[in-house]
N, C-alpha and C positions, 0 to 999 in steps of 0.2 A: 441531429443537425449540429455541425461544427462551424465556428466563425471562419472567415476566409483569410488566407495568408498567401503571400508571394513566395514563400520559402519552398524551394525544391528539395526533395529528399536527396541526401548524398548516398553514394553507393552502399555504404555500410548500413545506414538506416533502412534503405530500400530492401536490402537482403534480409535484415532482421524481420521486417514486416512480412515479406514474402514467406520466410521460414515459419512465422507464427501462423499465418493464414493456412499454409499447407498442413501444418500439424493439427490445427483445429479441424480442418476438413477431414483429415485422416481419422482423428479421434472420434468425431461425430459419426462417421460411417461405421467405425469399429464398435462403438457403444450401441449402435442400433442392432448389431448382431450379438454382442456380448456385453450386457450391462456392467460387468465387472472389469471391463477392459482397462488396461493401463499400458502406457508406452513402456518399452523395455527399460529405458532410463528417462526420467522426466526431462522435459524441455526446459523447465524453469525450476530454480531452487530458491526458496525464501528462508532466510535465517534470522530469527529474532535473537540478536546477539545478547541482549540483556533485558531485564525488567526495569532497571533503574534509569532515572532521567535527571538531568540537571535543571529542568524547568518544571513548573506546575501550571500548565496552560488550562484556561477555564473551559475550553471546548474538548478536552482530551478524555476519551472514554477509559483510559488507563489510570490517570492521575488527577483528574479534577475531583470535585467533592463527591461525585457519584461514581468515580472510577473503580473498576473491579480489582485493581491492584491493592487497594486498601484492605481488601478481605484476605490477602495473602499473609502467610506467616512472614515475620521480619526476614528470615533467612531466604525466603522465596522472593521477596521484594528486591533483594540484593543479588539474586541469582544471575550468573553469566554462563554462557555455554562454554564448556571446556574446549580448549584449542585442539585437543586430541579428537574430539567429536567433529570439529570443523575439518580436520585433516581427512577423516573417514568420509565425510560428505563430499569433499572435493575429489577424493580418489574414486568414489562410486560414480560421480557425474563427469569425470574427466573425459572418458571416451566420447561423450556427446557434446562436450564443451557447454554444458547447461548454463543458461544465463542465471546470474545471481541477483537477488534483491535482499539487501541488508537493512535491517530496521531494528527498533527497540520498543520501549525505552528510547534511549538515544544511542545510536550505534557508535558515534565518536567518543562516547563516555565509557565504552567497553575497555576494560583494563588491558586486554591483550590486542588492542587494535594495531599497535605497531608490529606485533608478531604476525597478525593476520595479513597486514600489508606486505610483509616479506613473502608470505605464502602466495599471495595473489600476484606479486611481481613475477614469480616463476610459473604461474598458472593463469595467464591472462584470460579473462572472460568478459563478455558484455555484462557490466555490473552497474546496478543502481543503488545508491545510498540515500535513504530518506532521513534527512537531518535537520535539526534546528539551527545549525551553522555556528553555534556559539564557540565550538572548539576547532573550527576549521583552521585558523591561523596556527594554533598550537600543534595540530596534527598534519600540517601541510607537507612536511617532508615525507611522511608515510603515504599520504594521498597521492603525491606525485609519482611514487614508485609504480602504481598501477593505473595511472590516469588514462592510458589508451583505452578507448571504448568504455569509459566511465561516465555515468550521469550522476551529478550531485543534485538531488531533488530537495530544494531548500524551502522550508515552511516559513511563511510570513503572512500575517493576517490583516495587513493594511499598511497605512502610513504610520508615523510614530505614535500618534495619540491612540489610534484604533488598535494597532498591533500591541503596544505596551499594556493596554487595558486587558488584553487576553493573555499575553505571554510574559509580562513582567517588565517593570521599568528598566529602560536602558537596552532592551533586547533589539529594538529596531536599529539603533546605531551600530551595535555589534554585528548584526547580520549584514547590513549594508556595507560596512567596512570589509567583511569577509567576501562579499560578492565583488566589490571593487578590486580586491586583491586577486581573486580568481580571474576576473576579466583581464587584468593587467598581465597575469601569467599566461593566460590563454592567447592574448595578442602576441606575446613573445614566444609562443609555442613551447612554453615550459610545462604548463598544464594543458594536456592534450585531450581532455574530456569535454563534456557538455555541462552547461549551467542552466538548471531549470528552477523556476520559482512556483510554489504551490500556495494558493490562498483558499482557505476554507471560508465560504461565503458566510457573512455574519451581518447582523442588523445595521451596524455602524458603517459598513463599507458598501452597502448596496448602491448608494448613489455615487460612489467614487470608483467603481470597478473599471470604467472606461479610462479614468484618470490614472489609475494604478497600472493599467496595461500600457498606456502611453509612457509612463515613467520608466518601465522596464524595457520597452521597445527602444527608447532613446539610450538607455544604458547599454543595450546590446546583448542581453542574455539570450540563450538559445530558445527557450520555451517558457510559457506561463500557463499554469493550469488553474482554472477556477473550479473548485470542488464543492458540490452541494453537501451539506452536513449529512452524515449517515445516521439520520434520526430514526430510532425504533420507538414507536409509541408504546405506552403502558399496555394498551390492548393487544398490540402485536407481540410484545414480550411475553404476556400471559398466555397468548395463543401458542407461542413457541415453547413455553414450559410444558404445555399439554402435549404438543407434537413430539417433543423430545422424550417425554416419559413413555409415550406410546410406541414410537418408532426406533428409539435408540436405548431401550432398557437393557440391551445386551452389552453396553459399554460399561467400563469401570466407573463408579460414581465419582464425580468431581468434588474435591474437598473445598467447598466455598459456601458462604452463607446464601448467596444467590447467583444465578447464572450470569455470565458476562454480558449477554444481550440486554440486560436491564440497565446497563451503564451508558448506552448510546442515547443520552437524553438531550444533548445539545441540538438546538434547532433555531431556525429563523422564525420570527413572529409572523403569524398569518397575515396581519394587517400590512406587512411590507411586501407581500407577494406581487401586487400590481406594479410597484416601483421596481422590483427585481426583474420582472418580465420586460419592462420598458428598457432597463439598463442592458439586459441580454440582447434585446432587439438592436439597440444602439451599437453594441459591440459587434454584433453579427453583420451589420450593414457595412462596417468598415473593413477594408482590406489591409492586413497587417504585414509588417516586414520581418516579424519573427513568428515562430510557431505558437499557436494558441489553441487550447482545448478546454472545453467544459467537461466535467466528470461527475456523473455520466452525461452522455450527449442527449439530454432530454429534449423532446419536442415541446413547444410552448404549452400545449394542453396537458402535458405530463408534469409540469413544474409544480403547480399548486398541490395536487394529491401527494406528490413525492415529499414536499416540504412538510406537509401536515402529518406525515407518517401513515398515510392510508396504504392499504395493501395493494399497491400498484407496482408492477415490474416495468421499469422503463426500457426503452429501445426494443420493445417486443421480445425480450429475452425469455426463452422457455427451457433452456438447457445450460447447465454449467459444465464446462469441459476441463476446468482446472483440476478437478478431482482425478482426472486421468492423465494430465500433462504437467502438473506442478506438484512439488513436495515441499511442505513447510515444517520447519523445525523450531521448537520453543527452547528457551535457555536451559531447561532441565533435561533436554534430550528427547522430550516427547515429540511425536509427530502428529500433526492435526491436518486433516484434509481441508478444513475450513480455517484459513489463516487467522482470522480475528477472534475465534471462539475456541478456547482451550478445552472446553467440555468434550470435544469430538476426538480426543486423543485415541489413536489406534495402535499405540505401541511406543516404545522408547529405544533409542539407539544406545542407551547406557548398557543394556544387556543383550541387544540383538544387532545383527548385521543390518546396514541401511537397506540393502536390496531385499532382505527378508521382510522388513516392515512394509516397504513399498508394494511388494507383491503378496503381502500377507492376507490372511483370512478376514481380519477386521476391516482392513482398508477395502477389500473387495466387497464386503457386506455393506459398507458405507456407500460405495459407488452404486451398488444394486438398489439400495434404498432410495437414493436420489434419482434413479432412472424412472421412478414412478411420479416424479414431479418435484418442483422446488419447495423449499421450506418457507415458513412465514417470514424469516429474517433474510432470506437470500437476496431480496430486492435492495437491501442496504449493505451490500458487500461489493467492493470494487472489483473483485475477481470475476464476478458474474458478468460485468460489463466489459472487462478486458478480455476474458477467455470464453464468454458465453455465446450462444446462438439463439 
């Protein structure tokens, strides 16, 4: 269930949604016949440009006190994807005009971002950049080069007090200044993309989510996303350890003290669930003048078990199609079918062709394994809800 909005899809958004639905239907039918099925060229490409970030947010599974990036070697913490690898990814996906999702770390912190912008100016795609917005003003000239069909997905965890407690002192004002600058350039048709704001639900903002939505509706951003924390309970993480050792023992061992799913520890306090449900009801009763989404789109009876980390899959999802329609690259060139979890690497484009990895034996084996059912951690992955059925 999603809150109501007066916003009508423009033709470009409508075509993108139509394209996604058609490809999901095609992939679902094909996987029923062949569990190793993959599109010839993936519909979507995710590139984690870097591991480094200029913030240390308290809810971040990468860089908070439990974040798995701390287990990396120093050289790996600073790792960025080579621009030559990006060139090969773009060349492979160019015939399909695959949509791009750029993230990190912090993608605007990527040292070759200006070079990347030059590449994308000549190879325009539907592109989303997930950013903390701290460097938007500094990188604006580069952003404007490929702002046609660009979505800047800007993370903000509340108003000044609530946000700065999570993201660091002064970050709220910097982000609002960046959003105001983008809105001004958008009105002047200099910035031609979309501006979206993403809030990860947290204890201190539960009673102010409606107010937060009103604030950005009045500002005039294009979309606001309210995201449930991707909390993986210790019990589910331990269950996943066992599942991984039994079903994926054919993968190269991942060099880390513990697996990344043990880092998804941030969660809402259970005692705040009733108030959260009430705030969601309040938001859902209102009809908004900008686009609004909760992620995932949980029904009310799904909220409590999801927040508590219980083994519940929301939205009645039973099948992940991203493993057949989307390809994700890590900064070291490794390819993982499961975006958030580097343990699932099925090869590297450092020493292999992109197409060879996408249609390779290990990727096929991963798809076949998941055709038998979802993993214990799948319910806490956004790709399941975006690409699943």
